[in-house]
C-alpha positions as CSV (number, residue, x, y, z in Angstrom):
1,M,103.2,110.9,59.6
2,K,99.6,111.0,60.7
3,K,97.8,113.9,62.3
4,L,96.0,113.5,65.6
5,T,93.9,116.1,67.4
6,I,93.7,115.8,71.2
7,R,91.9,117.9,73.8
8,I,93.7,118.6,77.1
9,D,93.1,120.9,80.1
10,D,94.6,124.4,80.1
11,F,96.8,123.5,83.1
12,I,98.2,120.5,81.2
13,F,98.8,122.5,78.0
14,D,100.6,125.2,80.1
15,R,102.9,122.5,81.6
16,L,103.5,121.0,78.1
17,S,104.4,124.5,76.8
18,L,106.9,125.1,79.6
19,V,108.6,121.8,79.0
20,A,108.7,122.5,75.2
21,K,110.1,125.9,75.9
22,D,112.8,124.5,78.3
23,N,113.8,121.9,75.6
24,S,113.7,124.3,72.6
25,T,111.1,122.1,70.8
26,S,107.4,122.0,70.0
27,V,104.5,120.8,72.1
28,N,103.7,118.2,69.4
29,K,107.2,116.7,69.7
30,I,106.8,116.5,73.5
31,V,103.4,114.8,73.3
32,N,104.9,112.4,70.7
33,A,107.8,111.5,73.0
34,I,105.4,111.0,75.9
35,L,103.1,108.7,73.9
36,E,106.0,106.8,72.4
37,K,107.6,106.2,75.8
38,Y,104.3,105.0,77.3
39,I,103.5,102.7,74.4
40,N,107.0,101.1,74.4
41,E,106.8,100.0,78.0
42,P,104.3,97.1,77.9
43,R,105.0,96.2,81.5
44,E,103.5,99.5,82.5
45,I,100.3,98.7,80.7
46,N,100.1,95.3,82.3
47,Y,101.1,96.6,85.7
48,L,97.4,97.0,86.8
49,K,96.6,93.4,85.9
50,E,99.6,92.2,87.9
51,L,98.6,94.4,90.9
52,D,95.1,93.0,90.7
53,V,96.4,89.4,90.8
54,K,98.6,90.2,93.8
55,L,95.8,91.8,95.6
56,E,93.5,88.8,95.0
57,E,96.2,86.5,96.4
58,I,96.5,88.7,99.5
59,Y,92.8,88.7,99.9
60,N,92.6,84.9,99.6
61,S,95.4,84.5,102.2
62,L,93.6,86.9,104.6
63,E,90.3,85.0,104.1
64,K,92.2,81.7,104.9
65,I,93.7,83.2,108.0
66,S,90.4,84.6,109.2
67,K,88.7,81.1,108.8
68,R,91.5,79.4,110.7
69,Q,91.3,82.0,113.4
70,Y,87.6,81.4,113.8
71,L,88.2,77.6,114.0
72,H,90.9,78.3,116.7
73,F,88.4,80.5,118.6
74,K,85.8,77.6,118.5
75,L,88.4,75.1,119.7
76,S,89.4,77.4,122.5
77,K,85.8,77.8,123.6
78,Q,85.5,74.0,123.7
79,Q,88.7,73.6,125.6
80,F,87.5,76.1,128.2
81,A,84.2,74.3,128.4
82,N,86.0,71.0,128.9
83,F,88.5,72.3,131.5
84,G,88.2,70.4,134.7
85,Y,85.5,67.8,133.6
86,L,86.9,64.3,133.8
87,S,84.1,62.9,131.6
88,N,85.6,64.8,128.6
89,A,89.3,64.0,129.4
90,N,89.4,61.4,126.5
91,I,89.6,63.4,123.3
92,N,88.2,60.4,121.3
93,E,85.0,60.4,123.3
94,D,84.5,64.2,123.2
95,K,81.4,64.6,121.0
96,C,81.6,68.4,120.7
97,L,85.3,68.4,119.8
98,Y,84.7,65.6,117.2
99,E,81.9,67.7,115.7
100,L,84.2,70.7,115.4
101,F,86.9,68.8,113.7
102,N,84.5,67.1,111.3
103,S,82.3,70.1,110.4
104,K,81.9,70.9,106.8
105,D,82.8,74.6,107.1
106,N,85.9,74.2,104.8
107,F,88.1,76.3,107.1
108,N,91.3,74.9,105.6
109,E,90.6,75.6,101.9
């Protein structure tokens, strides 16, 4: 068995002492049990990485939604501008709408 010296705050030491007293054991055994439990659960160590991946996916989804909402806003503005004008009744001849659909803004990525 190896020796290890650790430094902890007084508050934590007092809590460890109370737990050791309640279980009729030593503080060293309590610390050993805590460390052993933490090390033997690898999913807990990787939990932060998994959480980071999920948050990145959520961020990317929100970014997509935001871009699509902006495209919808631009289309709504164009529809409002075209409302009531017979010269823009044909969608294929509407130059502004054609420009919106073929812009290089990459809203759907």
